[in-house]
N, C-alpha and C positions, 0 to 999 in steps of 0.2 A: 504493500499499500504506498503510494507516494504521499509524502509529507508536504503540502504547501502552506508556509508558514503566513499567518494573517498579518499584514504589517498597517500602520498609520502613517501617512505622510502630514506634515503642515502644507498649508495652502499653496507655499510655491511649486508643491510638486503638480498638483492640480493644473497652475501657470503654466509650467513648463510642460505638461502633456497635452495640454491644450492650444499650444503654440508650433509651428513647423521646424521647432528646434532638431538640431540636428548633433549628433554626437560621433566624433572619429576618435576610433581607438588605435594608437600606433602602437604596431608590434603584435604577433599573432600567439604569444604565450598564453599560460593558464591565466597569466592575471588578465589580460584584455578580454578572454572568453568570459571569466567569470565575472567580470564588470560588466560585460554585455548581459549575462545573467541576472545580475542583480538590477541592472537600469530596466530591465524587462518586468521582470518580479517583484519588485521591491518599488520603484519607481513608475511604474504602469507606462513607460514608452514602448511606442512602437518599434518592433523590431525593423522598419522599413525606415527608420530614422536613425539605426546605429548602423556605422560602416567600420569594420576592421580592416587595418591595412599592415599588410605583412611582406616582407623582403622574397623569403621563399615562396616555393609552390605550395605549400600546404603550411596548416595550422598545426599549432600543440606546442613550437619553442623548444625547450629544453624536454618536453615530454614527447620525446620522438619514438617511432618503430617505423622501420622500413625495411625493404630488402625482399628477398623470394628464396626459397629451398636451392634453388639452380646457384645464384650468382652470391648467395649468402644475406644472413639478415644484420641487420645495424641498429643498436640502441646506446646511445652517446652516456647514459648512466640509467639508474632505477632509483627513484626515490620512496624510501621506508616511511611508512605510517604508524602512528600508535593511538590509542584511544581517546587522548585528549584533543587530536585535531578539531577542534570545536567548528571552526569556521567551515572548513572543507567538509565535513560529514554534514554540518547543515545547508550549506549548498546543493549538495548532491542528494540528501533526502528527497528534493525535487525534482531530480533527472532520474529518468527512468533508464533502464540498461538498454541497448540495442534491440533486443528481442521484446521490449516492454512487460518484462514479467515481474521486474519489482524496482525498487528504487536502486542507483550505485552504490550508496551507502548501504542499502540493505545487502547486496552482492557482496559487499567488501567483508561487512560483519560477518555475515553467513560463511563466507568462504575462510575466514579464519580462525572459525569453530571448526571447520573441516579439517584446516592445515594449519597447526598452529608451531610456531618458529620454536624450536628446543636444539639446539647446536650440540652436536656431541664432537664436535671437531673444529671449536672455533680458532685454534692455533693449531698449526704444524709446527714441530720443532724437531729438528735432527731426525727427521724422516718419520717421526710419531707423532698422532695425534694428540692432542691435551682435552681431555672432557674436564669441563668447568675449572678452567684456569683460575687460579689465585692470582689478586694483584698485585701482590709484591710490595706494597706501599708501606713505606716507613712512618713512623709517627708526625715526624718533621712534614713530611708530603701531605699527610693528612691534615694536619693543621693548618698549614698553607691552602690548602683546596677549602677550609672551613673558612681562612681569610676571605678569598676571592668571592665567595657566597654572599658575604654579609659587606664588603667594602663598597662604598657608593662607585658608581661607574665614573662618576668626576675625578677621582682621586685615582682611578686606574689609569686615565688618560690614553694615552695613545702606545702604551707600554705592550711588550709582546710576551706569549706566554713564558719562553725563557726568560724573561727578565724577573720571573718570580718563583724558578724552580732550579736544581742542581742538575747534573747531568747524568746522576743516578735515576731521577724520575723518569727522563725518556727513555730507559732502558728497560722500565717495569712494564709488567702483563699489562697493569691498568692503560697505561700511554700506548702501548701497542693495540690494546683493542680499541680504545677511544679515539686514536688518529685513524685506523682505518676502517671504522664505523663512520665516523663523520668527514672523514679527509682534512684534519685539521694537521698544521704543520707548528712546530716550534716558534716560528717566528709570526705566527698568526696573531690576531689583536686578544689581548687578556681580555677586555670586555666582551667579545664573542663566546670565548672559551668560558666565563663566568654565565652568562645568559645560558649556554648549554648546559651548565653545573646545577642550574635552577630550574631550567625548563623540565629535563629529563631527571631529576632527582627520583622521582617515583619509581624510574626504571632500573636503577642501578641494581636492586634486586633482581638477579638473573640477566644482568647484562651481559657477563662472560659466557652466558647460552643465548643470547638474541631473545629471550624471553620479552614477550610482549610488543615486540615488533611485527606490524602487520602489513600485508603485502596486499595487491590488486589481482586479480585471476589471471587476467594476461599483463602483457607491457602495459605502461601507462597511458601509450598512444589509443591503444584498444580498450583499454578498461576506463580512460576517464574522459579524452580528449573526444573520440568519435561520439560517445551518447552526448554529450554535452554541445559540440557542432550540430548534430543531428536534429536536438532540442531548439537551438540557436537557428538553425534551417527552416524548423517547421513555422519560426514565427518570423521571418522575413529579414534576417538579420545579411546583411551584404558584406563582400568580402572582394579586397583589391589587394589580389596575392602576386608575386612578382615585381612589387612596387617597393624602391628603394627609397626612402625619406630622407632626404638631404640637406633640409633646413626646416624651421618654422618661423614665418613671419610674427613678428610682435608689433602690437598698435599698443596706443595709450602711455600715457605719462604713467611713473613710478606711482605705484599704491593704485592704480586702476588698471592693470596690464592686461592684454589677452592677447590669446593667439588668434592671430588674423589670415593665416594662410599657411598650407601644406604644401611643401614643393617635394615632387617625387620625380624619380627616373623609373619608365616600366617600358621594358622592349626596348631599352635605349633611346626612348623619347621622352621629351619633359613632360609631365603631368603636374599640373596646379590645383589644389582644392582652395576655394576662398570660403571662408567661415562668416557667415551672415552674424549679427549684433546676439543672437539668441542662440548661438552654436557653442558646443563646448569641445574640447578634446583632453582626453585620457592618455598620456603615453608613460609607456613601459621605459624606463631609464635604465641604459648599460643592459649587458647580456652576459649570462656564466658560460654561454657557447658562442658567442660570436668569434667570427674566423676559425671557427673549427673544420678540420680538413679529415679525410679519409684516405688511408692508405689500401694494401690489398693484401693477398695471402704470399705475392710475392715481392712487393714493394712497402716501404715505410710512410707514413703520413708525413706531409712536409709543415713547419712550423710557419703560421704567419703573424702578424701584427695588428694593431687596432685599424691602420690604415685600410688593410684589405676587408674590414668588416663595416656595418654599418651603425650600429647601436652607440659605439663610445664616441664617433666623430660628430653624429647629430647631439649628444649630450653635452659634450664640449661647446659646440657652436651655442646652443639654447644658456649654457652657464656662464659664458664668457660676460663680464661684467655685471654677471646676476648673483650673487653670494648666496641669494635664498634656496638657487637651484641645486647646490651644491656644488662640489670638487671633483670632479669625474678623475681627474689625476691621480687621487690618492689609490684607485682600484684597477687602473687601466696601463700604468705605467711602471707596471712592477711584473713583467711577465715570466721572468725567472723565479717569482715566488707565487706563481699563481698558477702554473702550467701543471696538467700531466696528463697520462694517457691512458685509455680504456681500449679494451678489444672486444669484440664478439663472435664466437667461434662459433659455425655452423656445422654440425656434425651427421654424417651419414653414416657412420659405425657406430654401434652401440657399446664397443668397448670400453671407452673412457668414462661413460656415466656409469657401467657398470662397476668399474675400478673405482670411480669415488665412492659410490654407493657403499662397496664391500670395505674400503678402505674408513672412512667416516662412521658408518652407521647410520645413516639419515639418508632418506629417499629424498628425490630432487624436489626442493619446495620447502623441505621441513627442516633445514640445517642453516641456510642462509650464508653468512659470507666467512670464508675460508682464509685466513691469514697466514702466509706462510713466514713464519719468526725471524728463519736464515737467511731470506732473501734479499740481496742487494739491492732489489727493486722495490721492497716493500710490497711485494705481490700478492692479490686478494683474488680471489675468484668467489663466485656464486653458481650453484645449478637452480634453476628457478624450477617449478611445477612445468609439467610439459603436458600439451603446445604452451607454448609463450606468445605465438601469436596466433591469430586466429585462423589464419590459413595453411598453418603450419602440419605438414606430413606426418601421420604418425610415425614414418620409418625416419624422421629427422628430428636431431635435439639441439635446442641452442645454450650455449654458455656464455657468461659474461665474467670479464675481469678487469682490475687496472692497477697502477703503480703510483705507488707517490715519490718514488726515488728515480730522477732522471739522468742521473748524471752518472751513476756508477754501472760498470761492466756487470752482467747477468750472473750468475752462477755457474750456469750452463751453457751460456752462449754470450762470448766473449766481444760484447757491444753494451752501450747504454740504451735501454728502453726505447727513447725516442727516436733510436735510427734503424730499429728493428722491422721488419715484414712481419707478417700474420704468421707466416710459416715459424720463424725465430721466435717470436712470442709463445707459441702452441709448444716448441720444443723445452723453452724453458720450465713451462707449468708442467711439462711430463715428467723432467728430471724432476721438480719438486715434490710430484706425487708418486714418485716412486715407480712410476709404470715400467715394466721391463722395455729394454732397447729394442730387443726384436719384434716389438708393437709398435713402436714409434712411427715408422714408415707407413704402416697401414691406417694410423689414425690420422696422421698429418694430410697424407694423398685423399681421403674421403672426406676432408674437412675443409674449411674456408674461413678464415682469421681477418679480420678485417680491423686494423687499428684505426683508432679515431685520437688526435691531437687537437688538446682544447686550451688555448693558451690563459684563457681567463676563467678557467670553471673553479678555482677557489678565490677569486678576485673578492668576492662578500667579505670573505676572513682576514683580509688584509688590515693591517693596525689603521686604524683611521681616529681623526679628532672630530670635537662636535663640530657639526655644521657639514662637514664630509659627504652625509647622507641629508636629503632634504625632507621637508614635512610633506606627507600627502599630499595636503592642502599648502601651498607655499604662500607666504603672506606677501598680500598685493597683487594678487590675480585674481580675475573676475571670473574665467571660463576655463581654467587649467587645475588638471589632477593629475598626481604622479603616483606610478604603481611600480611594483616588482621588487627584486631582491635588491635594490641599492636606496630606498625609501627608507625613512626612519619608524620603525614601531615598536615603541619602547616593550622590553618584557619579551618579546618573540624572537624567534630564533632564524636566521637566514640560512638557506638552503635548503628551505622544504617546502613543499607544495602549499602547505597552509599559510606561509608567511606572503605569498602572492596573492592568494586568495583574501587573506585577511586586508592587504593592501587593496585591492580591488572594492570590498566591501566598504572599507571606509571611505574611498574616493566616491564613491557613487552616494552614499548619506551625507558625506562633505557637500558635493557639487547642489543637489539637489535639496538639500536642509530636511532630509530624513531623520527620526528616531530610530533609524535601523544600524545603528552604528555596530561594530562587530562585538561579538561577547566578548568577556576579559578572558585572559591568558589564564590557563589553569597554573597553579601557585602550591604545587607540593610541598615546598618548602615549609609552608604553615601548619603542615597535618604531622603532628607531633608523631603519629606511627611511621610516617614514612620516613622522617628525619632518624626515628631510632632504628630504624631497619636498613636506612644507609651506612649509619656509623658501624652498626655490625657487620654488614657486608665489606666495606671498606677495610675494615681490621681482619679480613679473611677469617670472619668468624661464621659461619653459616653459608660460604659461598658454593 
């Protein structure tokens, strides 16, 4: 049964709905798709008055999933979910699955009752799996974690995680599991680390087995984007794909500024949209997957920069001379600190999946992330439940992996990860899994491994100062709202679907002056039972 929340709006909403106002949403990721849904559902805006503008030929942004069994599937990443993603579940309570059998949220909840995550091999060290690894933290480390949890963000400033911990901390199992689960690096922002500690404190119990982590039935393009787009299609939302937004025209004096036009390039031709006095723009700032490149089974993925993308140059133009719109350089100018490589393996031989199942004791979809503690690349893989794509044949399996260290040579392939072809990446995985050498050729030759190099994938974690991330509703603007991973949402955490959807809900409520602002972020740190359990688990008493 679908849940359609009852909303009440002030008079301004009726006035907007009654006019010919149009809404232009720049960027086709989950933030824009969610904003379009909130405009229709909460703001009663006609879908025909909403246009989503996207550079690529398909929507979904970082929630992608493409390819086929012959040439190989590709997913740049997979987002994890948990039960406290209030904005996400509240939105998808309103969106039916593709077969209209239930809501998307109901499907996710039901699925995670059927397949509960419980890893029996979260870490692999010296060729042996470790079931329920101990955290290995000293009392000093636990005290520092506690201090970070209570210290105001203003006092942490733009410090890094490594500013607060000694080298021993970064050798602990706790850090090894934390950094590979969430993709943190020692040089990332201490403020972001603090927010994660508080946001997921209720999940520390079971963290070493990934308990409480939820997944979608298929990849997130199939499970989230396609149903949401279908719902928007049915309501007349318009899409301008293949359109690279080059600049946004600004009119009005400071304090009364407005977006007046959108300049695009589409199919090599200039395209201009002039906004009327009652029109609005919702802009996704930056992109964690901007300038991503794909390699192939026999060639590596090349590294590009922000100039080859579109999101960062657009934000730079918009923010120049306008400090209220943030400072994109804090996130876009440190590629060596924000890049990593993922890879998707399409297997036409069941031997590897059978080996991992027997080695770990988990069936695909149950175990979650497997991290090789000895890996020079800090390599992790995950075997999702199959099929992972809706059109995936029964004879094909799909596996995903990534590495956090791009500079060191591999343990089995004497090259840095970023220089490796898919074949070489798969060779490294087989080595860490201890697959017998005489099986390597058959597995590799019956597979397609596609590397994907993402220069900005953890840019939202980079250390930042106040004002680097702008507000959803920037001061002094009449018709502009900002969404995505690079706006400021106090207390919530970036690198999650929840953050993008929360920003979209805040943007729509702000522009239309609705009383449908996002619900509060869950705060487990104020639950004594949660804190008591976290204290016990961090001390390895009952892990």
